[in-house]
N, CA, C and O atoms as a GROMACS GRO file, in nm:
protein
  608
    1MET      N    1  17.916  13.129  12.256
    1MET     CA    2  17.866  13.121  12.339
    1MET      C    3  17.819  12.953  12.279
    1MET      O    4  17.753  12.931  12.178
    2ILE      N    5  17.877  12.850  12.374
    2ILE     CA    6  17.846  12.753  12.386
    2ILE      C    7  17.717  12.727  12.416
    2ILE      O    8  17.683  12.777  12.523
    3TYR      N    9  17.607  12.647  12.341
    3TYR     CA   10  17.484  12.597  12.432
    3TYR      C   11  17.488  12.442  12.373
    3TYR      O   12  17.498  12.383  12.266
    4LEU      N   13  17.466  12.403  12.596
    4LEU     CA   14  17.500  12.296  12.614
    4LEU      C   15  17.386  12.208  12.630
    4LEU      O   16  17.328  12.212  12.738
    5ALA      N   17  17.330  12.105  12.513
    5ALA     CA   18  17.191  12.037  12.503
    5ALA      C   19  17.188  11.908  12.631
    5ALA      O   20  17.290  11.847  12.663
    6SER      N   21  17.097  11.892  12.671
    6SER     CA   22  17.081  11.758  12.738
    6SER      C   23  16.936  11.712  12.799
    6SER      O   24  16.846  11.781  12.846
    7PRO      N   25  16.945  11.588  12.784
    7PRO     CA   26  16.755  11.565  12.831
    7PRO      C   27  16.767  11.629  12.950
    7PRO      O   28  16.860  11.680  13.013
    8TYR      N   29  16.596  11.609  12.974
    8TYR     CA   30  16.582  11.676  13.112
    8TYR      C   31  16.435  11.609  13.179
    8TYR      O   32  16.421  11.574  13.296
    9MET      N   33  16.313  11.602  13.051
    9MET     CA   34  16.206  11.525  13.118
    9MET      C   35  16.220  11.405  13.160
    9MET      O   36  16.277  11.334  13.077
   10HIS      N   37  16.188  11.347  13.266
   10HIS     CA   38  16.145  11.180  13.294
   10HIS      C   39  15.999  11.176  13.384
   10HIS      O   40  15.947  11.268  13.446
   11ALA      N   41  15.954  11.039  13.371
   11ALA     CA   42  15.861  11.029  13.483
   11ALA      C   43  15.879  11.023  13.585
   11ALA      O   44  15.787  11.004  13.665
   12ASP      N   45  16.022  11.038  13.627
   12ASP     CA   46  16.086  10.973  13.772
   12ASP      C   47  16.118  11.156  13.809
   12ASP      O   48  16.161  11.236  13.727
   13PRO      N   49  16.093  11.177  13.913
   13PRO     CA   50  16.171  11.298  13.958
   13PRO      C   51  16.318  11.339  14.019
   13PRO      O   52  16.370  11.448  14.042
   14ALA      N   53  16.364  11.199  14.035
   14ALA     CA   54  16.433  11.178  14.092
   14ALA      C   55  16.599  11.178  13.970
   14ALA      O   56  16.714  11.223  13.969
   15VAL      N   57  16.504  11.094  13.881
   15VAL     CA   58  16.622  11.137  13.754
   15VAL      C   59  16.635  11.258  13.719
   15VAL      O   60  16.752  11.294  13.708
   16ILE      N   61  16.526  11.366  13.689
   16ILE     CA   62  16.585  11.523  13.685
   16ILE      C   63  16.637  11.557  13.738
   16ILE      O   64  16.701  11.657  13.705
   17GLU      N   65  16.652  11.498  13.863
   17GLU     CA   66  16.710  11.600  13.926
   17GLU      C   67  16.857  11.582  13.921
   17GLU      O   68  16.941  11.672  13.926
   18ARG      N   69  16.880  11.437  13.910
   18ARG     CA   70  17.028  11.357  13.839
   18ARG      C   71  17.066  11.425  13.746
   18ARG      O   72  17.178  11.473  13.728
   19ARG      N   73  16.950  11.432  13.666
   19ARG     CA   74  17.043  11.524  13.508
   19ARG      C   75  17.050  11.651  13.524
   19ARG      O   76  17.130  11.698  13.443
   20VAL      N   77  17.006  11.726  13.589
   20VAL     CA   78  17.010  11.892  13.666
   20VAL      C   79  17.171  11.864  13.707
   20VAL      O   80  17.260  11.934  13.660
   21GLU      N   81  17.193  11.774  13.782
   21GLU     CA   82  17.337  11.756  13.859
   21GLU      C   83  17.410  11.797  13.772
   21GLU      O   84  17.468  11.905  13.774
   22ILE      N   85  17.418  11.684  13.656
   22ILE     CA   86  17.541  11.654  13.576
   22ILE      C   87  17.537  11.755  13.513
   22ILE      O   88  17.651  11.801  13.508
   23ALA      N   89  17.458  11.826  13.453
   23ALA     CA   90  17.482  11.893  13.355
   23ALA      C   91  17.495  12.071  13.410
   23ALA      O   92  17.507  12.172  13.341
   24ALA      N   93  17.488  12.060  13.517
   24ALA     CA   94  17.540  12.189  13.634
   24ALA      C   95  17.689  12.163  13.592
   24ALA      O   96  17.765  12.230  13.521
   25ALA      N   97  17.710  12.014  13.674
   25ALA     CA   98  17.899  11.997  13.671
   25ALA      C   99  17.939  12.003  13.566
   25ALA      O  100  18.057  12.038  13.558
   26VAL      N  101  17.879  11.978  13.462
   26VAL     CA  102  17.980  11.981  13.323
   26VAL      C  103  17.949  12.121  13.315
   26VAL      O  104  18.048  12.170  13.369
   27THR      N  105  17.868  12.227  13.277
   27THR     CA  106  17.867  12.328  13.283
   27THR      C  107  17.954  12.425  13.349
   27THR      O  108  18.004  12.510  13.276
   28MET      N  109  17.986  12.430  13.489
   28MET     CA  110  18.083  12.470  13.569
   28MET      C  111  18.235  12.418  13.504
   28MET      O  112  18.332  12.493  13.493
   29ARG      N  113  18.232  12.290  13.468
   29ARG     CA  114  18.382  12.259  13.422
   29ARG      C  115  18.424  12.381  13.311
   29ARG      O  116  18.513  12.466  13.320
   30MET      N  117  18.300  12.349  13.176
   30MET     CA  118  18.345  12.406  13.111
   30MET      C  119  18.351  12.576  13.100
   30MET      O  120  18.394  12.634  13.001
   31MET      N  121  18.309  12.629  13.197
   31MET     CA  122  18.283  12.745  13.263
   31MET      C  123  18.437  12.781  13.293
   31MET      O  124  18.499  12.867  13.230
   32ASN      N  125  18.500  12.689  13.420
   32ASN     CA  126  18.614  12.680  13.444
   32ASN      C  127  18.740  12.646  13.337
   32ASN      O  128  18.846  12.590  13.366
   33GLU      N  129  18.710  12.680  13.245
   33GLU     CA  130  18.818  12.602  13.088
   33GLU      C  131  18.808  12.752  13.051
   33GLU      O  132  18.914  12.800  13.010
   34GLY      N  133  18.728  12.816  13.056
   34GLY     CA  134  18.739  12.959  12.996
   34GLY      C  135  18.610  12.974  12.926
   34GLY      O  136  18.579  13.087  12.890
   35LYS      N  137  18.520  12.862  12.898
   35LYS     CA  138  18.371  12.868  12.795
   35LYS      C  139  18.300  12.960  12.824
   35LYS      O  140  18.282  12.949  12.946
   36ARG      N  141  18.246  13.047  12.786
   36ARG     CA  142  18.093  13.094  12.791
   36ARG      C  143  18.022  12.934  12.743
   36ARG      O  144  18.057  12.857  12.653
   37VAL      N  145  17.934  12.925  12.821
   37VAL     CA  146  17.816  12.817  12.842
   37VAL      C  147  17.687  12.807  12.873
   37VAL      O  148  17.648  12.802  12.990
   38TYR      N  149  17.598  12.804  12.752
   38TYR     CA  150  17.432  12.866  12.815
   38TYR      C  151  17.412  12.700  12.807
   38TYR      O  152  17.459  12.637  12.712
   39CYS      N  153  17.341  12.636  12.914
   39CYS     CA  154  17.242  12.477  12.932
   39CYS      C  155  17.105  12.500  12.957
   39CYS      O  156  17.081  12.491  13.077
   40PRO      N  157  17.012  12.526  12.892
   40PRO     CA  158  16.864  12.576  12.988
   40PRO      C  159  16.838  12.452  13.050
   40PRO      O  160  16.726  12.460  13.100
   41VAL      N  161  16.894  12.328  13.072
   41VAL     CA  162  16.802  12.272  13.163
   41VAL      C  163  16.855  12.330  13.298
   41VAL      O  164  16.778  12.368  13.385
   42VAL      N  165  16.972  12.335  13.308
   42VAL     CA  166  17.003  12.435  13.410
   42VAL      C  167  16.954  12.559  13.470
   42VAL      O  168  16.947  12.568  13.592
   43HIS      N  169  16.915  12.667  13.384
   43HIS     CA  170  16.880  12.745  13.379
   43HIS      C  171  16.729  12.738  13.412
   43HIS      O  172  16.691  12.765  13.526
   44GLY      N  173  16.652  12.706  13.326
   44GLY     CA  174  16.542  12.638  13.302
   44GLY      C  175  16.506  12.554  13.471
   44GLY      O  176  16.427  12.613  13.544
   45HIS      N  177  16.528  12.506  13.489
   45HIS     CA  178  16.537  12.396  13.647
   45HIS      C  179  16.535  12.489  13.740
   45HIS      O  180  16.447  12.476  13.825
   46SER      N  181  16.622  12.600  13.752
   46SER     CA  182  16.607  12.687  13.839
   46SER      C  183  16.550  12.781  13.856
   46SER      O  184  16.574  12.839  13.961
   47LEU      N  185  16.455  12.838  13.769
   47LEU     CA  186  16.386  12.959  13.716
   47LEU      C  187  16.266  12.865  13.824
   47LEU      O  188  16.241  12.900  13.939
   48GLN      N  189  16.192  12.721  13.743
   48GLN     CA  190  16.098  12.653  13.768
   48GLN      C  191  16.075  12.625  13.905
   48GLN      O  192  15.961  12.611  13.949
   49GLN      N  193  16.212  12.614  13.998
   49GLN     CA  194  16.200  12.565  14.135
   49GLN      C  195  16.140  12.682  14.215
   49GLN      O  196  16.076  12.670  14.320
   50ILE      N  197  16.166  12.786  14.156
   50ILE     CA  198  16.116  12.933  14.263
   50ILE      C  199  15.991  12.975  14.182
   50ILE      O  200  15.906  12.996  14.268
   51SER      N  201  15.963  12.987  14.116
   51SER     CA  202  15.854  13.019  14.063
   51SER      C  203  15.708  12.917  14.087
   51SER      O  204  15.675  12.798  14.086
   52GLU      N  205  15.637  13.084  14.112
   52GLU     CA  206  15.494  13.061  14.166
   52GLU      C  207  15.428  12.950  14.024
   52GLU      O  208  15.374  12.843  14.051
   53VAL      N  209  15.438  12.975  13.950
   53VAL     CA  210  15.309  12.963  13.810
   53VAL      C  211  15.444  12.911  13.717
   53VAL      O  212  15.501  12.998  13.652
   54PRO      N  213  15.500  12.762  13.711
   54PRO     CA  214  15.585  12.757  13.608
   54PRO      C  215  15.564  12.708  13.467
   54PRO      O  216  15.499  12.606  13.445
   55ALA      N  217  15.612  12.774  13.382
   55ALA     CA  218  15.603  12.802  13.204
   55ALA      C  219  15.566  12.662  13.186
   55ALA      O  220  15.585  12.582  13.277
   56SER      N  221  15.519  12.632  13.085
   56SER     CA  222  15.500  12.537  13.024
   56SER      C  223  15.612  12.476  12.911
   56SER      O  224  15.669  12.546  12.828
   57GLU      N  225  15.628  12.334  12.927
   57GLU     CA  226  15.751  12.279  12.810
   57GLU      C  227  15.741  12.354  12.691
   57GLU      O  228  15.847  12.408  12.658
   58GLU      N  229  15.629  12.377  12.604
   58GLU     CA  230  15.625  12.435  12.474
   58GLU      C  231  15.676  12.528  12.492
   58GLU      O  232  15.749  12.547  12.395
   59ALA      N  233  15.696  12.686  12.631
   59ALA     CA  234  15.762  12.763  12.634
   59ALA      C  235  15.904  12.742  12.637
   59ALA      O  236  15.966  12.811  12.556
   60TRP      N  237  15.977  12.657  12.718
   60TRP     CA  238  16.080  12.610  12.792
   60TRP      C  239  16.135  12.600  12.629
   60TRP      O  240  16.205  12.687  12.577
   61VAL      N  241  16.096  12.498  12.570
   61VAL     CA  242  16.167  12.471  12.460
   61VAL      C  243  16.211  12.565  12.343
   61VAL      O  244  16.323  12.580  12.295
   62GLN      N  245  16.063  12.638  12.301
   62GLN     CA  246  16.077  12.766  12.272
   62GLN      C  247  16.166  12.883  12.291
   62GLN      O  248  16.194  12.961  12.200
   63HIS      N  249  16.221  12.894  12.444
   63HIS     CA  250  16.359  12.979  12.502
   63HIS      C  251  16.484  12.916  12.468
   63HIS      O  252  16.584  12.986  12.463
   64GLY      N  253  16.490  12.802  12.445
   64GLY     CA  254  16.586  12.712  12.472
   64GLY      C  255  16.653  12.754  12.369
   64GLY      O  256  16.760  12.814  12.372
   65LEU      N  257  16.525  12.693  12.184
   65LEU     CA  258  16.581  12.714  12.056
   65LEU      C  259  16.587  12.867  12.022
   65LEU      O  260  16.676  12.878  11.938
   66GLU      N  261  16.547  12.959  12.043
   66GLU     CA  262  16.598  13.105  12.041
   66GLU      C  263  16.712  13.143  12.114
   66GLU      O  264  16.762  13.246  12.068
   67MET      N  265  16.779  13.091  12.226
   67MET     CA  266  16.866  13.088  12.304
   67MET      C  267  17.004  13.043  12.224
   67MET      O  268  17.117  13.093  12.226
   68LEU      N  269  16.949  12.924  12.152
   68LEU     CA  270  17.046  12.829  12.090
   68LEU      C  271  17.134  12.904  11.962
   68LEU      O  272  17.245  12.902  11.910
   69ALA      N  273  16.960  12.994  11.946
   69ALA     CA  274  17.052  13.070  11.735
   69ALA      C  275  17.079  13.215  11.809
   69ALA      O  276  17.008  13.293  11.745
   70LYS      N  277  17.114  13.253  11.862
   70LYS     CA  278  17.223  13.298  11.910
   70LYS      C  279  17.368  13.239  11.999
   70LYS      O  280  17.441  13.317  12.060
   71CYS      N  281  17.391  13.095  11.992
   71CYS     CA  282  17.491  13.040  12.021
   71CYS      C  283  17.590  13.030  11.910
   71CYS      O  284  17.521  13.041  11.809
   72ASP      N  285  17.741  13.014  11.866
   72ASP     CA  286  17.812  12.979  11.800
   72ASP      C  287  17.786  12.846  11.783
   72ASP      O  288  17.732  12.824  11.675
   73SER      N  289  17.812  12.705  11.883
   73SER     CA  290  17.793  12.619  11.895
   73SER      C  291  17.723  12.530  12.004
   73SER      O  292  17.693  12.557  12.120
   74LEU      N  293  17.710  12.443  11.947
   74LEU     CA  294  17.601  12.324  12.018
   74LEU      C  295  17.746  12.194  12.069
   74LEU      O  296  17.840  12.150  12.003
   75VAL      N  297  17.696  12.165  12.224
   75VAL     CA  298  17.784  12.075  12.270
   75VAL      C  299  17.632  11.981  12.355
   75VAL      O  300  17.548  12.013  12.439
   76LEU      N  301  17.668  11.831  12.259
   76LEU     CA  302  17.539  11.726  12.280
   76LEU      C  303  17.616  11.656  12.435
   76LEU      O  304  17.730  11.609  12.432
   77LEU      N  305  17.546  11.660  12.544
   77LEU     CA  306  17.576  11.612  12.663
   77LEU      C  307  17.473  11.470  12.678
   77LEU      O  308  17.364  11.477  12.734
   78PRO      N  309  17.532  11.329  12.612
   78PRO     CA  310  17.476  11.172  12.609
   78PRO      C  311  17.442  11.160  12.748
   78PRO      O  312  17.508  11.077  12.810
   79LEU      N  313  17.364  11.217  12.804
   79LEU     CA  314  17.290  11.128  12.924
   79LEU      C  315  17.201  10.979  12.900
   79LEU      O  316  17.151  10.934  12.797
   80MET      N  317  17.203  10.942  12.993
   80MET     CA  318  17.120  10.849  12.947
   80MET      C  319  16.958  10.905  12.897
   80MET      O  320  16.899  10.999  12.949
   81GLY      N  321  16.919  10.838  12.808
   81GLY     CA  322  16.826  10.852  12.743
   81GLY      C  323  16.782  10.970  12.645
   81GLY      O  324  16.682  11.020  12.595
   82TRP      N  325  16.905  10.982  12.649
   82TRP     CA  326  16.932  11.132  12.510
   82TRP      C  327  16.878  11.124  12.375
   82TRP      O  328  16.844  11.223  12.309
   83THR      N  329  16.868  10.966  12.324
   83THR     CA  330  16.824  10.954  12.235
   83THR      C  331  16.694  10.939  12.195
   83THR      O  332  16.656  10.911  12.081
   84ASN      N  333  16.605  10.964  12.323
   84ASN     CA  334  16.455  10.974  12.334
   84ASN      C  335  16.374  11.131  12.372
   84ASN      O  336  16.260  11.168  12.400
   85SER      N  337  16.498  11.189  12.356
   85SER     CA  338  16.497  11.294  12.414
   85SER      C  339  16.412  11.394  12.299
   85SER      O  340  16.455  11.379  12.185
   86SER      N  341  16.307  11.485  12.312
   86SER     CA  342  16.271  11.495  12.167
   86SER      C  343  16.331  11.647  12.140
   86SER      O  344  16.378  11.688  12.034
   87GLY      N  345  16.317  11.733  12.285
   87GLY     CA  346  16.402  11.851  12.320
   87GLY      C  347  16.542  11.828  12.254
   87GLY      O  348  16.561  11.910  12.165
   88CYS      N  349  16.653  11.735  12.274
   88CYS     CA  350  16.801  11.747  12.232
   88CYS      C  351  16.769  11.725  12.031
   88CYS      O  352  16.816  11.785  11.934
   89PHE      N  353  16.667  11.610  12.044
   89PHE     CA  354  16.670  11.674  11.878
   89PHE      C  355  16.612  11.741  11.827
   89PHE      O  356  16.650  11.758  11.711
   90ALA      N  357  16.501  11.814  11.868
   90ALA     CA  358  16.487  11.937  11.843
   90ALA      C  359  16.604  12.036  11.815
   90ALA      O  360  16.625  12.094  11.709
   91GLU      N  361  16.691  12.045  11.952
   91GLU     CA  362  16.816  12.126  11.933
   91GLU      C  363  16.944  12.061  11.825
   91GLU      O  364  17.041  12.117  11.773
   92CYS      N  365  16.907  11.958  11.822
   92CYS     CA  366  17.038  11.918  11.704
   92CYS      C  367  16.965  11.957  11.593
   92CYS      O  368  17.031  12.032  11.522
   93THR      N  369  16.866  11.936  11.557
   93THR     CA  370  16.803  11.977  11.400
   93THR      C  371  16.835  12.128  11.411
   93THR      O  372  16.910  12.180  11.328
   94LEU      N  373  16.787  12.192  11.503
   94LEU     CA  374  16.812  12.340  11.475
   94LEU      C  375  16.954  12.421  11.499
   94LEU      O  376  16.964  12.543  11.486
   95ALA      N  377  17.040  12.350  11.529
   95ALA     CA  378  17.185  12.417  11.541
   95ALA      C  379  17.228  12.364  11.410
   95ALA      O  380  17.274  12.445  11.330
   96ASP      N  381  17.218  12.207  11.367
   96ASP     CA  382  17.268  12.145  11.237
   96ASP      C  383  17.202  12.258  11.107
   96ASP      O  384  17.283  12.297  11.023
   97LYS      N  385  17.085  12.295  11.098
   97LYS     CA  386  16.985  12.400  10.973
   97LYS      C  387  17.046  12.540  10.996
   97LYS      O  388  17.034  12.618  10.901
   98LEU      N  389  17.121  12.595  11.129
   98LEU     CA  390  17.182  12.697  11.155
   98LEU      C  391  17.340  12.690  11.102
   98LEU      O  392  17.415  12.788  11.107
   99GLY      N  393  17.368  12.596  11.066
   99GLY     CA  394  17.538  12.559  11.053
   99GLY      C  395  17.588  12.561  11.183
   99GLY      O  396  17.708  12.536  11.180
  100LYS      N  397  17.554  12.578  11.279
  100LYS     CA  398  17.617  12.587  11.396
  100LYS      C  399  17.714  12.428  11.392
  100LYS      O  400  17.680  12.316  11.356
  101ARG      N  401  17.849  12.480  11.449
  101ARG     CA  402  17.904  12.374  11.488
  101ARG      C  403  17.883  12.291  11.618
  101ARG      O  404  17.863  12.348  11.725
  102MET      N  405  17.890  12.109  11.604
  102MET     CA  406  17.853  12.028  11.694
  102MET      C  407  17.909  11.935  11.776
  102MET      O  408  17.998  11.864  11.728
  103SER      N  409  17.886  11.924  11.860
  103SER     CA  410  18.000  11.832  11.868
  103SER      C  411  17.926  11.718  11.996
  103SER      O  412  17.809  11.708  12.031
  104VAL      N  413  18.027  11.657  12.035
  104VAL     CA  414  17.941  11.527  12.171
  104VAL      C  415  18.047  11.572  12.272
  104VAL      O  416  18.165  11.596  12.249
  105TYR      N  417  17.971  11.580  12.403
  105TYR     CA  418  18.081  11.582  12.518
  105TYR      C  419  18.124  11.462  12.543
  105TYR      O  420  18.035  11.415  12.614
  106GLN      N  421  18.185  11.403  12.533
  106GLN     CA  422  18.207  11.251  12.608
  106GLN      C  423  18.251  11.204  12.757
  106GLN      O  424  18.368  11.204  12.792
  107LEU      N  425  18.124  11.156  12.856
  107LEU     CA  426  18.151  11.162  12.957
  107LEU      C  427  18.276  11.043  13.028
  107LEU      O  428  18.345  10.958  12.973
  108ASP      N  429  18.268  11.071  13.120
  108ASP     CA  430  18.377  11.013  13.165
  108ASP      C  431  18.324  10.903  13.277
  108ASP      O  432  18.232  10.945  13.347
  109ARG      N  433  18.381  10.731  13.312
  109ARG     CA  434  18.293  10.680  13.350
  109ARG      C  435  18.419  10.696  13.505
  109ARG      O  436  18.409  10.594  13.574
  110ASN      N  437  18.472  10.747  13.534
  110ASN     CA  438  18.561  10.717  13.619
  110ASN      C  439  18.522  10.845  13.749
  110ASN      O  440  18.528  10.860  13.871
  111HIS      N  441  18.482  10.911  13.633
  111HIS     CA  442  18.419  11.074  13.729
  111HIS      C  443  18.290  11.072  13.781
  111HIS      O  444  18.189  11.048  13.715
  112PRO      N  445  18.295  11.100  13.908
  112PRO     CA  446  18.199  11.095  14.025
  112PRO      C  447  18.042  11.163  13.944
  112PRO      O  448  17.935  11.104  13.929
  113GLU      N  449  18.070  11.267  13.913
  113GLU     CA  450  17.910  11.342  13.866
  113GLU      C  451  17.847  11.255  13.769
  113GLU      O  452  17.726  11.276  13.760
  114GLN      N  453  17.894  11.160  13.689
  114GLN     CA  454  17.812  11.076  13.616
  114GLN      C  455  17.757  10.945  13.635
  114GLN      O  456  17.658  10.894  13.583
  115GLY      N  457  17.833  10.901  13.716
  115GLY     CA  458  17.752  10.779  13.783
  115GLY      C  459  17.691  10.689  13.716
  115GLY      O  460  17.734  10.622  13.622
  116MET      N  461  17.556  10.687  13.782
  116MET     CA  462  17.472  10.608  13.719
  116MET      C  463  17.414  10.587  13.568
  116MET      O  464  17.399  10.485  13.501
  117THR      N  465  17.385  10.729  13.540
  117THR     CA  466  17.323  10.802  13.422
  117THR      C  467  17.407  10.755  13.277
  117THR      O  468  17.364  10.778  13.164
  118TYR      N  469  17.540  10.682  13.310
  118TYR     CA  470  17.634  10.688  13.171
  118TYR      C  471  17.550  10.641  13.078
  118TYR      O  472  17.445  10.600  13.126
  119PRO      N  473  17.561  10.632  12.944
  119PRO     CA  474  17.480  10.582  12.814
  119PRO      C  475  17.525  10.438  12.833
  119PRO      O  476  17.593  10.387  12.922
  120LYS      N  477  17.479  10.399  12.747
  120LYS     CA  478  17.539  10.219  12.691
  120LYS      C  479  17.638  10.255  12.582
  120LYS      O  480  17.616  10.334  12.491
  121GLU      N  481  17.756  10.183  12.605
  121GLU     CA  482  17.889  10.214  12.527
  121GLU      C  483  17.798  10.215  12.322
  121GLU      O  484  17.839  10.290  12.234
  122HIS      N  485  17.715  10.145  12.309
  122HIS     CA  486  17.695  10.089  12.178
  122HIS      C  487  17.584  10.258  12.111
  122HIS      O  488  17.573  10.292  11.993
  123GLU      N  489  17.531  10.317  12.216
  123GLU     CA  490  17.488  10.465  12.158
  123GLU      C  491  17.587  10.557  12.161
  123GLU      O  492  17.552  10.632  12.070
  124ILE      N  493  17.664  10.591  12.195
  124ILE     CA  494  17.758  10.693  12.155
  124ILE      C  495  17.876  10.643  12.060
  124ILE      O  496  17.933  10.710  11.973
  125GLN      N  497  17.900  10.504  12.098
  125GLN     CA  498  18.057  10.485  12.027
  125GLN      C  499  18.037  10.508  11.838
  125GLN      O  500  18.125  10.506  11.752
  126LYS      N  501  17.934  10.521  11.827
  126LYS     CA  502  17.861  10.484  11.672
  126LYS      C  503  17.914  10.631  11.636
  126LYS      O  504  17.969  10.636  11.526
  127VAL      N  505  17.908  10.770  11.718
  127VAL     CA  506  17.885  10.851  11.755
  127VAL      C  507  18.049  10.939  11.706
  127VAL      O  508  18.090  11.007  11.612
  128PHE      N  509  18.085  10.898  11.803
  128PHE     CA  510  18.263  10.963  11.837
  128PHE      C  511  18.370  10.905  11.896
  128PHE      O  512  18.374  10.854  12.008
  129ASP      N  513  18.449  10.914  11.822
  129ASP     CA  514  18.588  10.816  11.857
  129ASP      C  515  18.700  10.867  11.975
  129ASP      O  516  18.814  10.821  11.968
  130GLY      N  517  18.662  10.972  12.093
  130GLY     CA  518  18.752  10.960  12.185
  130GLY      C  519  18.771  11.166  12.216
  130GLY      O  520  18.694  11.251  12.173
  131GLY      N  521  18.823  11.175  12.251
  131GLY     CA  522  18.836  11.337  12.364
  131GLY      C  523  18.733  11.428  12.415
  131GLY      O  524  18.621  11.398  12.375
  132GLN      N  525  18.738  11.507  12.474
  132GLN     CA  526  18.690  11.534  12.576
  132GLN      C  527  18.526  11.555  12.479
  132GLN      O  528  18.420  11.494  12.486
  133HIS      N  529  18.577  11.678  12.386
  133HIS     CA  530  18.397  11.636  12.297
  133HIS      C  531  18.482  11.731  12.156
  133HIS      O  532  18.569  11.816  12.180
  134PHE      N  533  18.444  11.703  12.044
  134PHE     CA  534  18.506  11.702  11.896
  134PHE      C  535  18.359  11.766  11.829
  134PHE      O  536  18.246  11.764  11.877
  135TYR      N  537  18.408  11.826  11.695
  135TYR     CA  538  18.295  11.864  11.616
  135TYR      C  539  18.300  11.774  11.518
  135TYR      O  540  18.396  11.742  11.448
  136LEU      N  541  18.145  11.719  11.520
  136LEU     CA  542  18.099  11.629  11.486
  136LEU      C  543  18.088  11.663  11.225
  136LEU      O  544  18.026  11.743  11.154
  137ASN      N  545  18.170  11.567  11.202
  137ASN     CA  546  18.175  11.591  11.035
  137ASN      C  547  17.976  11.562  11.031
  137ASN      O  548  17.891  11.535  11.115
  138GLU      N  549  17.976  11.587  10.885
  138GLU     CA  550  17.878  11.530  10.820
  138GLU      C  551  17.789  11.376  10.819
  138GLU      O  552  17.670  11.344  10.813
  139ARG      N  553  17.913  11.311  10.828
  139ARG     CA  554  17.849  11.140  10.828
  139ARG      C  555  17.868  11.123  10.994
  139ARG      O  556  17.858  11.003  11.021
  140GLN      N  557  17.884  11.175  11.073
  140GLN     CA  558  17.876  11.132  11.211
  140GLN      C  559  17.745  11.197  11.263
  140GLN      O  560  17.676  11.125  11.335
  141LYS      N  561  17.680  11.377  11.227
  141LYS     CA  562  17.574  11.411  11.225
  141LYS      C  563  17.476  11.299  11.174
  141LYS      O  564  17.374  11.272  11.236
  142HIS      N  565  17.512  11.241  11.066
  142HIS     CA  566  17.366  11.130  11.003
  142HIS      C  567  17.359  11.022  11.089
  142HIS      O  568  17.260  10.950  11.090
  143GLU      N  569  17.485  10.997  11.185
  143GLU     CA  570  17.452  10.854  11.249
  143GLU      C  571  17.412  10.918  11.403
  143GLU      O  572  17.351  10.868  11.498
  144LEU      N  573  17.465  11.031  11.385
  144LEU     CA  574  17.352  11.142  11.555
  144LEU      C  575  17.189  11.093  11.542
  144LEU      O  576  17.125  11.021  11.619
  145TYR      N  577  17.138  11.173  11.387
  145TYR     CA  578  16.991  11.147  11.369
  145TYR      C  579  16.922  11.021  11.354
  145TYR      O  580  16.801  11.011  11.374
  146ALA      N  581  17.004  10.912  11.315
  146ALA     CA  582  16.983  10.766  11.301
  146ALA      C  583  16.962  10.718  11.438
  146ALA      O  584  16.875  10.632  11.454
  147LEU      N  585  17.036  10.766  11.553
  147LEU     CA  586  16.991  10.696  11.706
  147LEU      C  587  16.893  10.760  11.701
  147LEU      O  588  16.794  10.690  11.723
  148PHE      N  589  16.862  10.896  11.676
  148PHE     CA  590  16.700  10.964  11.726
  148PHE      C  591  16.611  10.896  11.681
  148PHE      O  592  16.518  10.853  11.750
  149LEU      N  593  16.626  10.875  11.566
  149LEU     CA  594  16.538  10.775  11.461
  149LEU      C  595  16.476  10.625  11.466
  149LEU      O  596  16.374  10.571  11.422
  150GLU      N  597  16.608  10.579  11.555
  150GLU     CA  598  16.493  10.449  11.606
  150GLU      C  599  16.509  10.459  11.730
  150GLU      O  600  16.574  10.365  11.777
  151LYS      N  601  16.470  10.547  11.813
  151LYS     CA  602  16.428  10.539  11.951
  151LYS      C  603  16.240  10.615  11.902
  151LYS      O  604  16.138  10.596  11.968
  152GLN      N  605  16.254  10.705  11.758
  152GLN     CA  606  16.117  10.708  11.747
  152GLN      C  607  15.984  10.635  11.733
  152GLN      O  608  15.879  10.698  11.727
   0.00000   0.00000   0.00000
């Protein structure tokens, strides 16, 4: 099973909604390709919307990390703000620690689901060369972490 990591939290509720929409569209695209995918943003957001007593952010992070441990690989969806996401950082760190395969999903500028949320080219060009998604080697993982650390 693939764990699809993407940023979620933001001060603007409209940005959160857009992130959820994009994560859901990518999840469905991957599922339509025959992949089994768990995306905590899609799963958690839906449940939070119908719950009278929403879970804390800490509870969701813990739930996500436990689900990641059960998955075979992590695919990072690099939406705008991903380098500032403590959740994405924690997920990537755990995936690496557990020896999970890690890849970055390459967003398509021309696909309508990405719209205004496409990250700046220099943020992701350091990490991948092309293809829809691919597995990161050790150098690329190091560069991925460097992008997170630049924002801390």
